[in-house]
C-alpha positions as CSV (number, residue, x, y, z in Angstrom):
1,M,152.9,78.0,128.8
2,P,149.5,79.4,130.1
3,E,147.1,76.8,131.4
4,P,143.9,76.2,129.5
5,H,140.7,78.2,130.7
6,T,138.7,76.4,133.3
7,P,135.1,77.3,133.7
8,A,134.0,78.7,137.0
9,A,132.5,76.5,139.6
10,G,128.8,75.7,139.1
11,F,128.9,76.6,135.4
12,S,129.4,74.3,132.3
13,R,131.2,75.3,129.2
14,T,127.9,76.3,127.5
15,G,127.4,79.0,130.0
16,S,124.4,77.4,131.9
17,R,124.5,76.2,135.4
18,A,125.7,72.6,135.9
19,G,122.9,70.1,135.7
20,R,120.4,72.7,134.3
21,L,119.3,73.2,130.7
22,P,118.6,76.6,129.2
23,R,114.9,77.6,129.0
24,T,113.2,76.6,125.9
25,L,110.0,77.6,124.0
26,K,107.9,75.7,121.6
27,G,108.4,76.8,118.0
28,L,106.8,75.9,114.7
29,G,106.2,72.3,114.3
30,G,106.9,71.5,117.9
31,A,110.6,72.4,117.6
32,R,112.3,73.5,121.0
33,L,114.0,76.8,120.7
34,I,116.4,78.4,123.3
35,D,114.6,81.1,125.2
36,L,117.2,83.4,126.7
37,P,117.6,87.2,126.9
38,G,119.1,88.5,123.8
39,V,118.2,85.4,121.8
40,R,115.7,86.4,119.1
41,H,114.1,83.9,116.8
42,P,112.7,84.9,113.3
43,E,108.9,85.1,113.2
44,S,109.0,82.2,110.6
45,A,110.3,79.9,113.3
46,L,107.6,80.7,115.8
47,V,104.3,81.4,113.8
48,A,103.1,79.6,110.6
49,P,102.8,81.8,107.5
50,E,99.3,83.0,106.7
51,G,97.1,80.5,104.9
52,R,99.1,77.4,106.1
53,V,98.6,74.8,108.8
54,P,99.2,76.7,112.1
55,E,100.8,73.7,113.8
56,T,103.4,72.9,111.2
57,G,103.5,75.7,108.7
58,A,103.0,73.2,105.9
59,A,100.6,73.7,103.0
60,Y,97.1,72.1,103.2
61,T,96.6,69.0,101.2
62,Q,92.9,69.6,100.3
63,V,91.1,72.4,98.6
64,P,88.6,74.0,101.0
65,P,84.9,73.8,100.0
66,W,84.7,77.6,100.2
67,G,87.8,78.1,98.1
68,M,88.2,79.9,94.8
69,S,91.4,79.7,92.8
70,T,93.4,82.8,92.0
71,Q,92.6,82.3,88.2
72,Q,88.8,82.2,88.9
73,A,89.0,85.2,91.2
74,S,91.0,87.2,88.5
75,R,88.2,86.4,85.9
76,L,85.7,87.6,88.4
77,L,87.5,90.8,89.3
78,G,88.5,91.6,85.7
79,N,92.2,91.7,86.5
80,G,95.2,89.7,85.6
81,V,96.4,86.9,88.0
82,A,99.2,89.0,89.6
83,A,96.9,92.1,89.9
84,A,94.1,90.1,91.4
85,R,96.5,88.5,93.9
86,R,97.7,91.9,95.0
87,L,94.2,93.2,95.4
88,L,93.0,90.3,97.4
89,H,96.0,90.5,99.7
90,R,95.4,94.3,100.1
91,H,91.8,93.7,101.1
92,K,92.9,90.9,103.5
93,V,90.7,88.2,101.9
94,P,91.1,84.8,103.9
95,F,92.9,82.2,101.8
96,R,94.5,78.8,102.1
97,V,97.7,77.5,100.5
98,V,97.1,74.1,99.0
99,A,99.8,71.7,97.7
100,V,98.6,70.6,94.3
101,P,100.3,67.2,93.3
102,G,102.7,67.7,90.4
103,S,102.6,71.5,90.5
104,P,103.5,74.4,92.8
105,C,101.3,75.4,95.7
106,A,98.2,77.4,94.9
107,C,96.1,79.8,96.8
108,Y,92.4,79.4,97.3
109,W,90.4,82.4,98.4
110,K,87.2,82.6,100.3
111,R,84.5,82.7,97.6
112,Q,82.0,85.0,99.6
113,E,84.7,87.6,100.2
114,V,85.7,87.6,96.6
115,M,82.1,88.0,95.5
116,R,81.7,90.9,97.9
117,L,84.8,92.6,96.6
118,A,83.7,92.1,93.0
119,R,80.3,93.7,93.8
120,Q,82.0,96.7,95.4
121,R,84.1,97.2,92.2
122,G,81.1,97.9,90.0
123,L,78.0,96.6,88.3
124,I,78.4,93.3,86.6
125,L,76.4,92.7,83.3
126,V,75.9,89.5,81.4
127,R,75.0,91.4,78.3
128,Q,74.8,95.1,77.2
129,P,71.3,96.6,78.1
130,A,69.2,97.7,75.2
131,K,68.8,101.2,76.6
132,M,72.5,101.7,76.8
133,V,75.3,102.2,74.2
134,D,79.0,101.7,74.8
135,T,81.8,104.1,74.2
136,E,82.3,103.2,70.5
137,Q,78.7,103.3,69.7
138,A,78.3,106.8,71.4
139,M,81.3,108.1,69.4
140,Q,79.8,106.8,66.2
141,M,76.4,108.3,66.9
142,L,77.9,111.6,67.8
143,G,80.6,111.7,65.2
144,V,83.3,112.7,67.8
145,G,86.4,111.1,69.2
146,R,87.0,109.7,72.7
147,T,88.5,113.0,74.0
148,T,85.5,115.1,72.9
149,L,83.1,112.4,74.4
150,G,84.9,112.8,77.7
151,R,84.5,116.6,77.6
152,Y,80.7,116.0,77.0
153,V,80.7,113.9,80.2
154,Q,82.6,116.4,82.3
155,A,80.3,119.3,81.1
156,G,77.2,117.2,82.1
157,H,75.8,116.7,78.7
158,L,76.0,112.9,79.1
159,R,75.9,110.6,82.0
160,Q,78.4,107.8,82.1
161,V,77.8,104.5,83.8
162,K,80.8,102.3,84.6
163,A,80.2,98.6,84.6
164,R,81.9,95.3,83.8
165,L,80.7,92.9,81.1
166,L,81.0,89.3,81.6
167,T,82.8,87.8,78.6
168,P,84.1,84.2,77.9
169,R,87.6,85.4,78.9
170,G,86.3,87.1,82.2
171,L,85.0,90.5,83.2
172,K,85.8,93.5,80.9
173,S,85.5,97.1,82.3
174,K,83.4,99.3,80.0
175,C,81.6,102.6,80.0
176,Y,77.9,103.0,78.9
177,F,75.7,105.9,78.1
178,L,71.9,106.1,77.9
179,R,70.9,105.7,74.3
180,A,68.1,108.4,74.6
181,E,70.6,111.0,75.9
182,V,73.1,110.3,73.1
183,R,70.4,110.6,70.5
184,T,69.2,114.0,72.0
185,L,72.8,115.3,72.1
186,A,73.3,114.1,68.4
187,G,70.2,116.0,67.3
188,R,71.4,119.1,69.0
189,M,74.9,118.7,67.4
190,R,73.3,118.2,64.0
191,A,71.3,121.4,64.4
192,V,74.3,123.4,65.6
193,R,76.4,122.1,62.7
194,A,73.7,122.9,60.1
195,L,73.4,126.4,61.7
196,R,77.2,126.8,61.4
197,A,77.1,125.7,57.8
198,E,74.4,128.2,57.0
199,L,76.3,131.0,58.6
200,A,79.5,130.1,56.8
201,A,77.6,130.1,53.4
202,R,76.1,133.6,54.2
203,V,79.6,135.0,55.1
204,A,80.9,133.6,52.0
205,E,78.1,135.1,49.9
206,L,78.6,138.5,51.6
207,K,82.3,138.4,50.7
208,C,81.6,137.6,47.1
209,T,79.0,140.5,46.8
210,S,81.3,143.0,48.5
211,A,84.2,142.1,46.4
212,P,85.0,144.8,43.7
């Protein structure tokens, strides 16, 4: 019967030298982790996730004074909550994860950065300017559809201004046109339509007189 394996002199059964502990490093929350070649620890065990307490990795317990909730940021940005969260992460807006009693953790974003991002996304209006008309009003004044209105913009007949209107449910993206430009284009279109009607009447009259 073979004899059981006996560790070499000077080594323990764990592979370290007798009387010596393996090297350790300080992990998240003060945990001691083995630091040996070939031993790799996940990043979550070494560094706290972004927005959490660096020493422990736990969520904060108080809302920061500079914080804005994701719901408030979504109303300001004019997006849904999920879309606003992705947008804020993509632009690397600083945030903190706060443990709210009785509900899941919530993110609070730096208010100044959210406001700066909102300003970059376009003009914010409290009410519609008197000198401007929105898309529906322009379509009604011109008597055309949305596609034709878009062609007028591409052709340079109208200038389009994109802005976000502040409503009770948040910001709503809208397009506006100068009222004076729409009225001028509407007058030209009425003249063209009248000329076309007159030409059509003359053509019909000529057909009637030339008929045998």
